[in-house]
N, C-alpha and C positions, 0 to 999 in steps of 0.2 A: 837610233831608236832602241838599241840594246840596253840603254840605261833605264828604260821603263820596264817594270815587270808586267806580266800579262794583265793583271787586274787593273793596274794603274793606266795602262794603255787603253783598255776598254772604257774606264771611267773618264779619261781625258777626251776620248772620242765622243762619248755621250754628252759631256759638258760643252764641247766645242759645237756640237749640233744644236744643243739647247740655246746656246748664246749666239747662234747663227754667225760663227766666225768664218773666216775666209774659206771658200770652197776648196781651194788648192790645199790648204792645211788639213781640212777634214779628209780630203781624198788621200793625202799622205798617211794619215792615221789609219784609214780604212784599208789601204793597201798593205800596211804592216800587220794589221789584224788578220787579213787574209793570208799573208805570207806565213804567219805563225799558226794558221789553221784554227783560229779562235772563233767561238760563237758569240754573237751579240744577243743579250737578253731581249725578249720581245717587250717593247714599251710603246707608249703612245708617242707620236711624233714621227717625223720623217728622217730618214738617214740618207746621206749622200751616196750616190753610186760612184765607184772609181771611174775615172776617165780612161778609156782605152786608147792607146796609141795605134793608129792604123797606118 
């Protein structure tokens, strides 16, 4: 994931949600966004929540 800069990571996440790509892929992107302490812009649409391992 370090190959994507912060802006590209957020854009990739937003596009993945928009295109309704695989939830696991979206969760990986979201986890990396959270790991980097990035904020997501508020937009219309739903964002996937990361799956928590219990």
